[in-house]
Backbone bond lengths (Angstrom), bond angles and torsions (degrees), N, CA, C in turn:
res aa  C-N    CA-C-N  psi(-1)  N-CA   C-N-CA  omega(-1)  CA-C   N-CA-C  phi
1 M - - - 1.466 - - 1.524 109.26 -
2 K 1.325 115.10 131.08 1.459 120.73 178.47 1.524 109.10 -109.07
3 T 1.320 114.91 142.41 1.457 118.37 -179.36 1.519 110.69 -150.19
4 I 1.330 115.61 162.92 1.461 120.66 169.78 1.528 108.08 -126.38
5 I 1.321 115.21 149.79 1.464 122.06 178.16 1.525 107.71 -110.57
6 V 1.309 115.68 122.29 1.466 120.54 178.77 1.523 107.37 -113.59
7 E 1.319 116.00 107.14 1.472 122.16 -172.80 1.526 108.26 -159.64
8 D 1.334 117.95 133.44 1.467 119.50 -175.83 1.534 113.68 -92.97
9 E 1.314 118.13 -4.97 1.462 120.31 177.15 1.529 109.56 -104.66
10 K 1.339 115.58 122.04 1.467 120.58 -173.58 1.530 112.39 -58.77
11 H 1.327 117.10 -44.99 1.464 118.79 -177.32 1.528 110.90 -64.77
12 A 1.356 117.19 -33.17 1.462 120.83 177.93 1.525 110.49 -70.38
13 R 1.339 116.64 -39.53 1.476 120.47 176.35 1.520 110.67 -61.47
14 D 1.323 115.19 -48.17 1.461 119.69 -177.18 1.525 111.34 -65.77
15 N 1.319 116.41 -37.79 1.467 120.23 179.43 1.523 110.93 -65.53
16 L 1.341 116.70 -44.18 1.460 120.23 179.53 1.525 110.43 -64.80
17 E 1.321 116.76 -40.96 1.466 120.24 177.63 1.525 111.01 -60.46
18 S 1.311 116.24 -43.88 1.470 120.76 179.90 1.526 111.26 -63.45
19 L 1.340 116.59 -43.34 1.461 120.41 179.51 1.528 111.06 -64.68
20 L 1.321 116.74 -42.19 1.466 120.88 -179.62 1.531 111.05 -61.44
21 K 1.330 116.06 -44.01 1.463 119.47 -178.13 1.517 111.92 -70.28
22 S 1.328 117.08 -27.58 1.469 119.27 177.49 1.526 111.04 -74.20
23 I 1.336 116.25 -27.09 1.465 121.04 179.28 1.519 111.05 -88.81
24 E 1.338 115.56 -43.08 1.470 122.19 -177.99 1.528 108.79 -126.97
25 P 1.337 119.09 84.90 1.474 121.25 -176.01 1.525 114.20 -55.76
26 D 1.349 117.02 -27.86 1.462 120.03 -176.82 1.533 113.24 -91.57
27 I 1.323 117.43 4.90 1.449 119.71 -177.71 1.529 110.26 -63.88
28 E 1.324 116.38 142.54 1.462 121.13 177.45 1.526 108.52 -108.88
29 I 1.306 115.74 112.77 1.456 120.29 176.71 1.520 107.12 -91.82
30 Q 1.322 114.94 105.06 1.461 120.42 -172.16 1.519 113.05 -75.31
31 A 1.326 116.10 -31.20 1.465 118.77 -178.22 1.519 109.63 -161.22
32 K 1.334 115.12 151.99 1.462 122.40 171.30 1.528 106.22 -123.58
33 L 1.326 115.24 113.77 1.461 120.85 -171.29 1.522 110.76 -120.59
34 D 1.342 115.66 153.62 1.464 117.99 -174.83 1.521 115.25 -130.05
35 T 1.333 118.18 1.51 1.466 120.31 179.86 1.525 110.98 -134.50
36 V 1.327 115.51 154.42 1.468 121.14 175.36 1.519 109.87 -58.47
37 K 1.330 116.42 -44.46 1.469 121.59 -178.21 1.523 111.41 -57.43
38 N 1.312 117.04 -46.44 1.467 120.62 -178.08 1.531 111.88 -68.82
39 V 1.328 116.43 -35.71 1.464 120.05 179.43 1.520 110.57 -67.24
40 V 1.335 116.46 -44.50 1.465 120.90 178.94 1.520 109.99 -58.80
41 K 1.327 116.67 -45.91 1.469 121.34 179.63 1.522 110.69 -62.42
42 W 1.346 116.56 -45.13 1.467 119.84 -177.10 1.528 110.74 -65.11
43 L 1.327 117.39 -45.54 1.463 120.65 -178.06 1.524 112.07 -69.03
44 S 1.308 117.39 -24.93 1.467 120.97 177.50 1.526 111.29 -71.76
45 E 1.331 115.96 -20.86 1.461 120.07 -173.85 1.533 113.38 -116.03
46 N 1.336 116.64 -10.43 1.467 119.55 -173.38 1.526 110.79 -138.67
47 Q 1.333 114.72 168.56 1.458 121.76 175.21 1.525 109.36 -126.77
48 T 1.301 115.37 152.94 1.456 120.26 177.60 1.526 108.97 -145.65
49 D 1.328 116.87 169.46 1.462 120.72 -179.17 1.529 112.37 -90.59
50 L 1.329 115.60 -32.30 1.461 120.36 -172.41 1.520 109.49 -152.98
51 I 1.334 116.09 141.68 1.466 121.27 179.43 1.525 109.33 -119.19
52 F 1.328 115.82 128.91 1.461 121.30 168.25 1.528 106.51 -98.44
53 L 1.318 116.01 117.32 1.466 119.68 -168.48 1.521 112.00 -125.93
54 D 1.329 115.17 115.92 1.461 120.29 172.77 1.530 108.29 -74.62
55 I 1.328 116.73 152.68 1.472 119.81 -177.84 1.521 111.30 -80.60
56 H 1.321 116.92 -43.93 1.472 119.97 -177.95 1.524 109.47 -102.15
57 L 1.341 115.82 116.04 1.459 121.45 -179.42 1.525 110.46 -107.75
58 A 1.332 116.30 176.86 1.463 120.76 -172.55 1.522 113.07 -63.21
59 D 1.345 116.91 -33.60 1.469 118.69 -175.38 1.524 113.88 -109.39
60 D 1.336 118.54 -14.61 1.474 119.71 -178.46 1.525 109.00 -176.01
61 I 1.313 115.11 179.18 1.456 120.37 175.02 1.526 108.77 -76.39
62 S 1.322 117.01 142.26 1.467 120.35 -170.75 1.519 113.70 -64.80
63 F 1.324 118.28 -20.84 1.463 119.83 -179.32 1.531 112.03 -64.85
64 K 1.332 116.81 -16.73 1.475 120.40 176.38 1.527 111.09 -64.64
65 I 1.323 116.52 -23.17 1.471 120.33 179.16 1.518 110.47 -56.50
66 F 1.337 116.16 -40.89 1.459 120.83 -173.62 1.532 113.07 -73.87
67 E 1.325 115.90 -8.93 1.464 119.86 175.20 1.524 111.17 -82.44
68 H 1.347 115.93 -15.52 1.467 119.99 -174.63 1.520 113.99 -114.84
69 V 1.320 117.55 -20.98 1.455 119.99 -178.25 1.522 108.94 -147.32
70 E 1.331 115.84 141.43 1.463 120.34 177.65 1.523 109.01 -79.86
71 V 1.320 115.54 125.46 1.468 120.40 -177.44 1.520 108.87 -115.57
72 K 1.330 115.56 114.83 1.460 120.97 177.57 1.531 111.51 -107.27
73 T 1.311 115.53 -6.41 1.462 121.21 -179.63 1.530 110.58 -70.66
74 P 1.332 118.41 139.67 1.468 120.11 174.68 1.532 111.35 -57.09
75 I 1.329 115.18 142.51 1.464 121.42 -176.75 1.525 109.44 -125.52
76 I 1.310 115.78 136.80 1.459 121.79 167.94 1.527 105.96 -114.10
77 F 1.313 116.52 112.85 1.458 120.61 -179.51 1.522 109.74 -78.57
78 T 1.320 115.69 143.54 1.462 121.44 171.79 1.520 106.91 -115.89
79 T 1.310 116.69 131.79 1.463 118.93 -172.49 1.523 111.91 -152.78
80 A 1.315 115.55 150.38 1.452 120.42 167.66 1.524 107.05 -73.32
81 Y 1.309 117.18 163.63 1.466 121.52 -173.72 1.515 112.24 -63.74
82 D 1.305 115.71 122.47 1.466 122.61 175.29 1.516 105.98 -147.91
83 Q 1.336 116.38 106.68 1.464 121.05 -171.89 1.520 112.17 -57.17
84 Y 1.344 116.88 -41.28 1.463 118.81 -178.08 1.516 111.40 -69.60
85 A 1.339 116.97 -42.05 1.460 119.88 178.73 1.520 110.59 -61.16
86 L 1.323 116.75 -41.26 1.464 120.09 -179.91 1.521 110.73 -64.58
87 R 1.323 117.13 -39.34 1.462 120.06 177.85 1.527 110.49 -62.61
88 A 1.334 116.22 -40.82 1.466 120.24 179.44 1.521 110.94 -64.13
89 F 1.334 116.68 -39.81 1.460 119.75 178.07 1.520 110.77 -63.35
90 K 1.331 116.73 -44.59 1.458 120.73 -178.65 1.524 111.38 -62.99
91 V 1.327 116.25 -43.31 1.465 120.55 -179.46 1.520 110.74 -60.78
92 N 1.329 116.44 -36.47 1.460 120.68 -177.43 1.525 113.10 -96.58
93 S 1.328 116.57 13.59 1.466 122.28 176.83 1.523 112.61 57.33
94 V 1.318 116.96 35.16 1.458 121.29 179.25 1.521 108.39 -96.82
95 D 1.330 115.95 135.88 1.450 119.03 -179.86 1.529 109.74 -83.39
96 Y 1.325 116.26 147.02 1.459 120.21 -178.41 1.521 109.46 -149.27
97 L 1.323 115.07 158.52 1.454 122.85 175.89 1.519 108.62 -127.85
98 L 1.319 115.99 134.32 1.461 120.62 177.17 1.523 110.20 -83.84
99 K 1.338 114.93 139.95 1.463 119.79 173.83 1.529 109.83 -85.28
100 P 1.321 118.91 146.27 1.467 126.61 -8.66 1.528 110.25 -67.23
101 I 1.315 115.35 141.24 1.469 120.46 -172.63 1.530 110.76 -71.08
102 D 1.315 114.22 129.43 1.456 121.95 178.30 1.533 109.41 -90.04
103 K 1.302 116.38 135.84 1.467 120.69 -176.40 1.524 112.03 -60.64
104 N 1.320 117.02 -41.74 1.472 120.03 -179.45 1.523 111.62 -64.47
105 E 1.346 115.86 -41.22 1.466 119.50 178.71 1.528 110.69 -66.23
106 L 1.320 116.17 -39.18 1.461 120.83 177.34 1.527 110.23 -61.58
107 Q 1.310 116.06 -43.02 1.471 120.21 179.39 1.530 111.05 -61.94
108 K 1.340 116.51 -40.65 1.468 120.11 177.92 1.523 111.12 -61.58
109 S 1.349 116.60 -40.65 1.466 120.10 179.73 1.523 111.23 -65.74
110 I 1.321 116.59 -39.00 1.462 120.20 178.79 1.525 110.38 -66.75
111 E 1.326 116.21 -41.41 1.474 119.66 177.52 1.528 110.82 -62.74
112 K 1.320 115.88 -39.14 1.468 120.25 176.87 1.523 110.39 -61.67
113 F 1.321 116.42 -42.14 1.464 120.61 177.21 1.525 110.80 -64.02
114 K 1.319 117.45 -44.95 1.473 121.45 -177.66 1.527 111.46 -66.67
115 D 1.327 116.26 -28.06 1.463 120.20 176.64 1.534 111.79 -82.80
116 N 1.326 115.72 5.07 1.471 122.81 179.28 1.528 113.41 68.58
117 Q 1.323 117.44 14.21 1.465 118.22 179.72 1.515 111.63 -68.29
118 L 1.325 116.83 -35.09 1.467 118.86 177.50 1.521 110.68 -67.03
119 L 1.329 116.15 -35.69 1.461 119.99 179.72 1.522 111.10 -70.03
120 K 1.347 116.01 -35.40 1.455 120.63 -174.81 1.522 113.76 -86.98
121 S 1.340 116.55 -13.81 1.472 118.83 -173.64 1.520 112.45 -65.89
122 G 1.316 117.35 -24.02 1.464 120.31 174.04 1.515 113.94 65.36
123 Y 1.330 117.54 32.65 1.450 118.90 -179.13 1.518 110.42 -69.44
124 N 1.286 114.48 153.11 1.458 120.96 -177.20 1.524 108.33 -114.54
125 I 1.340 115.54 107.58 1.461 120.10 -177.10 1.525 111.41 -61.29
126 K 1.324 116.97 -38.03 1.466 119.41 -178.58 1.525 110.85 -63.12
127 E 1.328 116.53 -41.25 1.463 119.97 178.32 1.523 110.78 -65.56
128 L 1.330 116.37 -39.57 1.458 120.81 177.94 1.520 110.66 -61.19
129 V 1.325 116.43 -46.89 1.465 121.13 -179.00 1.522 110.60 -61.11
130 E 1.325 116.56 -43.74 1.468 119.86 179.97 1.527 110.88 -63.38
131 E 1.326 116.19 -38.97 1.465 119.39 -179.83 1.525 110.73 -66.18
132 L 1.328 116.70 -38.87 1.456 120.67 -179.80 1.527 112.13 -72.63
133 K 1.334 116.42 -25.03 1.466 120.16 177.44 1.519 111.57 -73.65
134 N 1.330 116.46 -22.62 1.460 120.89 -175.65 1.521 110.49 -122.33
135 P 1.334 117.02 73.40 1.465 119.26 -178.97 1.512 111.76 -64.67
136 P 1.322 117.14 153.55 1.457 119.80 -178.35 1.519 111.35 -65.44
137 K 1.315 115.79 149.80 1.454 120.79 -179.30 1.523 110.22 -70.22
138 E 1.332 114.74 138.85 1.460 120.02 176.18 1.524 108.45 -90.08
139 Y 1.325 116.17 127.56 1.465 120.89 -179.70 1.526 110.53 -102.99
140 Q 1.334 114.57 156.01 1.466 120.81 -178.78 1.523 109.70 -62.56
141 K 1.320 115.18 128.72 1.469 120.33 -178.27 1.528 112.26 -105.43
142 R 1.330 117.17 -22.85 1.464 121.51 -177.33 1.521 110.38 -141.12
143 F 1.336 115.52 151.13 1.462 122.05 177.79 1.531 108.99 -129.49
144 I 1.329 115.90 132.63 1.455 121.52 175.80 1.530 108.66 -83.11
145 V 1.340 116.60 129.56 1.461 121.21 178.66 1.531 108.77 -129.76
146 N 1.335 115.35 157.72 1.459 121.66 -179.85 1.518 110.25 -117.09
147 R 1.325 115.65 139.64 1.453 121.66 171.76 1.524 106.02 -135.23
148 G 1.355 116.11 98.95 1.453 120.41 -173.77 1.519 109.32 66.45
149 D 1.319 116.78 -125.69 1.463 119.91 178.78 1.536 111.88 -95.68
150 K 1.328 117.10 9.21 1.452 121.61 -179.43 1.531 111.06 -99.14
151 I 1.302 115.42 139.50 1.463 121.96 177.21 1.525 108.13 -113.88
152 M 1.331 116.06 130.88 1.462 120.76 -179.43 1.522 109.81 -130.39
153 S 1.308 114.94 161.10 1.458 121.63 175.24 1.527 108.54 -114.10
154 V 1.327 115.73 128.48 1.465 121.43 179.94 1.528 108.18 -111.47
155 V 1.324 116.57 122.42 1.466 119.51 178.66 1.526 109.72 -79.86
156 A 1.324 116.01 153.21 1.474 121.08 -173.49 1.522 112.73 -57.17
157 D 1.326 116.99 -34.97 1.467 119.94 -178.06 1.532 113.11 -68.64
158 Q 1.335 116.66 -15.32 1.459 120.43 178.91 1.534 112.07 -87.49
159 I 1.332 116.25 -8.49 1.463 120.97 -173.69 1.523 110.99 -86.93
160 A 1.321 116.54 130.32 1.467 121.53 175.69 1.527 109.91 -86.80
161 Y 1.333 115.80 -53.01 1.468 119.79 178.39 1.524 110.30 -165.16
162 F 1.321 114.87 169.87 1.457 123.14 173.53 1.522 107.91 -114.73
163 E 1.325 115.61 140.99 1.463 120.46 179.81 1.527 109.60 -128.60
164 G 1.330 115.38 127.55 1.451 120.79 176.25 1.518 110.20 -102.64
165 E 1.327 116.60 129.60 1.462 121.20 179.75 1.516 108.34 -145.84
166 D 1.347 115.01 126.00 1.462 120.82 -173.53 1.530 108.50 55.60
167 R 1.324 117.32 -125.10 1.472 119.52 -177.64 1.528 112.04 -97.69
168 Y 1.317 117.94 6.16 1.457 120.93 -173.13 1.531 112.00 -114.07
169 V 1.327 114.33 150.31 1.472 120.95 173.78 1.522 107.51 -122.28
170 S 1.322 115.14 131.09 1.464 120.99 179.88 1.517 110.37 -110.51
171 L 1.313 114.91 142.64 1.466 122.80 171.74 1.523 106.86 -100.67
172 I 1.314 117.12 122.46 1.462 121.38 179.34 1.524 108.47 -110.59
173 K 1.327 115.43 120.23 1.457 120.36 178.67 1.529 110.49 -80.08
174 K 1.316 116.00 165.72 1.458 121.17 -179.51 1.526 112.42 -65.93
175 D 1.326 116.30 -21.98 1.460 118.83 177.68 1.526 112.40 -87.38
176 G 1.340 117.07 4.04 1.451 121.61 177.72 1.511 115.01 95.63
177 S 1.324 118.64 -9.19 1.461 121.48 178.44 1.526 109.98 -63.59
178 K 1.322 116.02 142.70 1.457 121.17 -175.28 1.524 109.46 -128.53
179 Y 1.341 116.57 134.07 1.453 121.51 -177.44 1.530 109.73 -137.07
180 I 1.322 117.03 136.68 1.460 121.37 171.74 1.523 107.76 -77.52
181 I 1.332 116.95 132.03 1.469 120.69 179.90 1.524 110.16 -123.56
182 D 1.295 115.55 157.73 1.465 121.59 -176.00 1.528 111.00 -93.18
183 Y 1.319 115.80 58.56 1.461 121.90 178.48 1.529 108.60 -136.20
184 K 1.330 116.00 154.48 1.461 121.54 166.63 1.527 107.58 -95.33
185 L 1.329 116.49 155.43 1.471 118.61 177.29 1.524 110.85 -61.15
186 S 1.331 116.76 -34.77 1.470 119.91 179.59 1.528 110.80 -65.08
187 D 1.346 116.66 -34.36 1.474 119.80 175.74 1.522 110.55 -67.11
188 L 1.325 115.43 -42.09 1.470 120.20 -178.05 1.523 111.58 -63.04
189 E 1.322 116.63 -36.04 1.473 119.94 178.82 1.517 111.71 -55.82
190 N 1.330 116.79 -34.54 1.463 121.23 -175.42 1.519 113.49 -84.50
191 I 1.339 117.83 -17.83 1.465 119.26 -174.73 1.527 113.53 -113.12
192 L 1.335 117.11 -7.37 1.465 120.42 177.82 1.526 110.50 -92.22
193 D 1.311 116.32 148.17 1.462 121.84 178.39 1.535 108.85 -67.26
194 P 1.342 118.22 115.38 1.464 120.58 -176.63 1.523 114.31 -67.64
195 S 1.317 117.72 -13.35 1.466 119.03 175.44 1.527 111.04 -78.17
196 E 1.342 116.84 -18.62 1.460 121.54 -177.94 1.529 112.88 -107.97
197 F 1.342 116.24 -31.89 1.469 120.27 -174.39 1.527 110.94 -120.28
198 F 1.342 115.07 147.02 1.470 120.54 179.53 1.527 109.16 -141.21
199 R 1.335 115.38 138.18 1.460 119.56 176.52 1.523 109.10 -86.03
200 L 1.323 115.15 110.89 1.464 121.07 -175.86 1.521 112.42 -74.80
201 N 1.307 116.48 -40.44 1.470 122.05 179.02 1.521 108.69 -161.02
202 R 1.315 117.28 -161.47 1.456 120.30 -175.80 1.517 112.96 -68.24
203 S 1.330 117.75 -15.60 1.463 120.39 -171.90 1.523 115.24 -115.72
204 F 1.343 118.01 -15.32 1.470 119.15 -173.16 1.532 112.55 -133.04
205 I 1.334 114.48 136.30 1.467 123.14 165.88 1.520 106.07 -121.91
206 T 1.315 117.23 125.63 1.464 119.56 -175.62 1.516 112.62 -118.04
207 H 1.319 113.91 152.47 1.462 120.96 168.67 1.529 107.40 -81.98
208 F 1.323 116.76 145.84 1.464 120.86 -177.41 1.532 111.40 -55.68
209 G 1.330 116.45 -41.99 1.452 120.46 -175.69 1.511 114.81 -71.39
210 S 1.341 117.59 -7.03 1.468 120.89 -178.46 1.526 113.15 -99.11
211 I 1.315 117.23 2.48 1.463 120.51 177.02 1.534 108.65 -79.08
212 D 1.327 115.22 120.23 1.465 120.95 -178.16 1.525 111.36 -94.23
213 K 1.341 116.63 -48.96 1.463 121.19 -179.40 1.523 110.11 -143.09
214 I 1.331 114.92 147.72 1.471 121.35 172.45 1.526 106.52 -125.37
215 I 1.328 116.05 121.11 1.467 121.16 -176.17 1.517 109.11 -119.95
216 S 1.326 116.15 128.09 1.459 121.10 178.46 1.527 109.19 -76.01
217 V 1.339 116.80 124.32 1.466 119.95 178.62 1.530 111.24 -107.32
218 S 1.319 116.11 -12.03 1.466 122.72 173.18 1.518 106.58 -163.51
219 K 1.339 117.18 -175.13 1.458 119.79 -178.62 1.526 112.68 -62.00
220 S 1.321 116.48 -27.12 1.462 118.30 -174.25 1.530 113.68 -134.21
221 R 1.312 117.99 15.58 1.449 121.06 178.60 1.533 109.63 -126.91
222 F 1.337 114.54 144.94 1.461 119.90 -177.80 1.517 110.72 -128.93
223 K 1.324 114.04 146.38 1.459 120.99 169.62 1.525 106.94 -103.50
224 V 1.327 115.62 130.80 1.460 120.50 -177.11 1.523 109.36 -117.02
225 E 1.310 115.98 131.34 1.458 121.55 173.88 1.519 108.59 -111.02
226 L 1.330 114.75 132.50 1.455 120.76 -176.09 1.521 111.03 -110.47
227 K 1.288 114.77 161.72 1.462 121.08 172.11 1.537 108.01 -125.65
228 P 1.346 115.68 133.85 1.461 131.22 -1.73 1.534 111.99 -58.53
229 T 1.316 115.75 158.85 1.458 120.71 -176.93 1.524 111.25 -66.46
230 H 1.331 115.19 159.52 1.462 122.84 -177.96 1.520 108.20 -139.50
231 K 1.310 116.66 162.47 1.461 120.82 -175.47 1.526 112.60 -85.86
232 R 1.311 117.91 -29.36 1.462 121.34 -172.00 1.532 111.60 -88.81
233 E 1.318 115.25 147.54 1.466 120.13 176.38 1.531 108.69 -78.39
234 I 1.323 115.67 136.09 1.467 120.62 -179.49 1.525 108.93 -113.33
235 I 1.313 115.99 114.40 1.462 122.15 179.09 1.527 109.17 -114.66
236 V 1.329 115.47 128.73 1.463 121.25 172.72 1.520 106.84 -91.15
237 S 1.322 117.03 119.80 1.457 121.66 -174.34 1.524 111.97 -70.21
238 S 1.317 115.12 164.99 1.465 120.67 177.99 1.532 110.74 -62.21
239 A 1.338 116.65 -32.47 1.468 120.33 -179.75 1.522 111.57 -68.62
240 N 1.328 115.92 -25.62 1.465 121.15 -175.76 1.522 112.91 -104.35
241 S 1.315 116.85 -7.30 1.461 120.27 -170.27 1.533 113.30 -67.87
242 R 1.322 117.75 -37.58 1.469 119.07 -179.42 1.526 110.98 -65.27
243 D 1.345 116.10 -44.83 1.464 119.33 178.03 1.523 110.56 -62.15
244 F 1.327 115.96 -36.84 1.465 120.63 179.71 1.531 110.61 -64.27
245 K 1.322 116.72 -45.66 1.465 120.18 179.59 1.533 111.46 -65.23
246 N 1.329 116.20 -38.91 1.468 119.93 177.78 1.530 110.26 -63.58
247 W 1.336 115.87 -40.29 1.464 120.04 179.10 1.528 110.85 -64.53
248 L 1.323 116.19 -41.90 1.471 120.22 178.79 1.529 111.55 -63.33
249 N 1.310 116.01 -29.64 1.459 121.50 -172.61 1.535 113.02 -90.57
250 K 1.316 117.99 0.07 1.474 119.59 -178.19 1.524 110.85 -72.51
């Protein structure tokens, strides 16, 4: 088996080489490279069976390699812990090892390669790169509220709905507690998770779990009752009704 190690930290390169030789004494390590430039040059002139590829290299992120040379060789990525990167690898069936590399995990990856699972997985590097370029949006998880001289933090799951009235916006918790917050409803639309919250009309944004009743008032308009109860009537307009139904149906 022939392989190359792409890693910009010398101790990490040497450690991986030592682990590989302890697992596969006959392995041939053709090169140890530390920059995108050197990897592109090497792959343009040589072939290998397997690539161990660190994500962050001395001159750039390793995904830049794929912009300059077509890589069909199986790859095992080595990376420090990054939950989103790991999710992207799993979705695209790409094998990876967390640093510091564990010998048992390394052995499993080599066995997977020898069983041709890496060859058969059919992962698409271009799709992986695009997914990593566009990380998911982070939504607001907590809101600071004031009650007299006390400051509290309210987590999103505790929120029933937001109500805008005159120049003020109130956060209403599921237990009925109400707090004035320094946000506009339009601001909240951009920072709340759209799978959990929906803007019903100009005055209300609700959490899915706080919808008590939905009553049809015409072919395309709905009356919504929330819990905890509120004094104002909430009507979802015909212009908003399709988006509302789609949101309910997700």
